[in-house]
N, C-alpha and C positions, 0 to 999 in steps of 0.2 A: 451174117454169113461167115462161116469159118473159112479162112484163107490159108492158115498155116497149121501144121502139126509139128510140134517140137518133141524131140526124143532125148531123154537122158541116155547115157551109155552103159555104165557099169551096173550089172544086175538088172538091166532093163532090156538091152538088145540081145543079151545072151542069158542063159539060165543062172539063177542064184546059186545053183549047185556047182557052178564052175569055180575052179581055184583062183581065177584072175583077181577078184577083189580081195580075198584073204591074203593073197601074195602081195598085192599092192600095200595093204596095211603093214605086212611084215617088212616090206622094203622101207616104209617110212620109219619104222622103229629102228631098223638096221642103220639107216642114214643118221639118225639122231645119236645112236651109240657110237658109230664110227667117226662121224664128223665133229660131234660136240663133246665126246668123251664122257657121256653119261652111262650109268649102268642100265641094264634092260628094265629093271623096275622103275628107275628114275625116268627113263624114256616113256614108259607106259603111263606114268603119272602125268608127265608133261603133255602127252598126246590127249589124255582125257580132259585136262584143264583147257587146252586150246579148243577141243571139240565143243566144250560147254560155252566158252567165251566167244568163239569165232565161227563155229559151224564146221570148220576143218582144221586139221593140224597145220596144213600148208600156210594158211593165213596167219596163224599165230607165230610160226617160225619166221615168216616174212616180216611181221611187225616187230618182233622182239629180239631175234637172234642173228640178224645180219647175215643170213645165208645168201649164197649165190642162187637166186631162184631158178635160173635156167639150168644150172648144173644139178640142182635138187630135182627138178621135174624130169630131167633126162635120166637121173639115177633111179628114181622111184618107178618110172614107167619102162625101164629096161627089162622087158618080160618076153619070154618065148611063147607068144600068144598062139602060134600055130601048133604048139604042143597040146593046147587045151581047147581051142575053138576050131570049128570046121566051117566050111562054106555052108550057108543055110538057104537052100533053094526055096523052102516054104516061106521064109520071111521075105525073100526077094519077090515072090509072087504077091504076097500081101501088100507090100509097099507099092508094087506096080499098079495095084488096083485103087490106090488112094489118089484122087484127082486134084489134090491141092499141094501147095509147096511144102516140102518136108525139110526140117533143119535139125541139127544136133544142138543140144544145150546141156553142157556138162561142166562139172567141177574139175575135170581132168585137163591135161594139156591137149592142145589141138593135135599134136602128133599121135598121142595115145588114141584119141577118138578116131582119127583117120586109120591108124593101124588096126583097130578093132573092126571098123567098117570094111576095110579091105579084106581081112581074113574071113569075115562073114560073107563077103561077096555082095555087099549092098551099098558101097560107097557112092555109086553113080546115082542113087536115089536122092541124095541130100544136096540141096541147093547151097547150103552154107553150114559152117560149124562155128558155134559160139562156145568158146572155151575159156579157161582160166585167164589166159593172156589178154583177153578182150575186156576184162573187168578189173584191171589193176590188181589181179590176184585176190579179189574179193569173191567169196563163194556163195552159192545158194546155201541156206535159205535167206541170206541178206537180200532185201528187195532191190538193191542197186543193180545187180546183174540182170534182173528181170526188166528193169526200166531200160537198160542198154539194149537188150534184145528187141523190145517193142519199138524203141526209137529207130534202130537200124532197119527193122523190117517195115517201118512206117505203118504199124498196126496198132489197133486197140486190143486190149486184153481179150474181149469177147470174140475176137476174130481168130483166136489161137486155142488149140488143144495141147495140153502138156501131158506127156506120158512118162511116168516116173515110178521108181520103186520106193522112194522116200516120202513118207507122209508129211514130214515137216517141210520138205521142199514144195509139196503140193499145197500146203497151207498158204505159203506166200503167193504161189501162182493163183490160187482162188482169190486172195486179197487183191491181186492185180486184175481180176475180172476174167481170168482164163477158165476154160473148161478143163476138167482134170480127170485123168485116168491113172489109177494106181495099179501097178503090176505087182501082184502079191497073191498069196494063197486066198482063194475066194471066200474062205471063212474069216478073213481079216475083218476086224471091226470097221464098219463103215463110219467115216468121219464126215462132218458137215462140209469139209473142204474137198471131198471126193465125190465126183459125179458117177464114176463107174469103177468097178474093181474087175480086173481080168487076171487070169492065172499066168498067161504068157503074152508077150507082145504080139504073137501070132493071132491072138484072139481079138485084136483091136477092131476088126471090120464091123462087127455088130454094134459096138459102142459108137463108132463114128456114124453109122446109119441112124442110130437113135438120136444123134445130134443133128441130123439133117444133111450130113455130108453125102453126096451122091457117089458112093463107092461102087465101082464097076464089078461085074461078075467075072 
């Protein structure tokens, strides 16, 4: 029986066409240039290396560059979200029809996740937010954050659905036994780790029904 639906934040709860995530990437590079004295090309190379080695730039900086992680997260996530995102009554209705516990599971900071949920008008739907601070700044797709989430929820993997825009993050979710929903263009290549592909998070209801979740009308 499915007891929890876990949601990623960036490019999942809001459209990929939004400038939020590209701006976040830009803020990361800007931080490395301003705080570490690298050129833009050096910052881009460092970011690519840390992405390959750790899954996120944040973890690489935390491991190797002695950054003030809290100052870094505040800097990177200092965004005018209300300029780009609007309240989403449709998503609010979709979430209200899902009769199991809903949580956020993100590589971003807790404050960023809460800021996004508040701007979208859906914060009240989430029982909890699992964010970078909860995992000693280890990021998906490393399996350790997934184990933390399952332990804190007191859940098995097969009791959870994970809704994400990143295939590699869903690969780990599937390895942990979770049901997986990829938010992407529906023409996206179906991978063995993906149970359903939906174009928008708003289309989640049919996928959940197919999994046996008693979604209300």
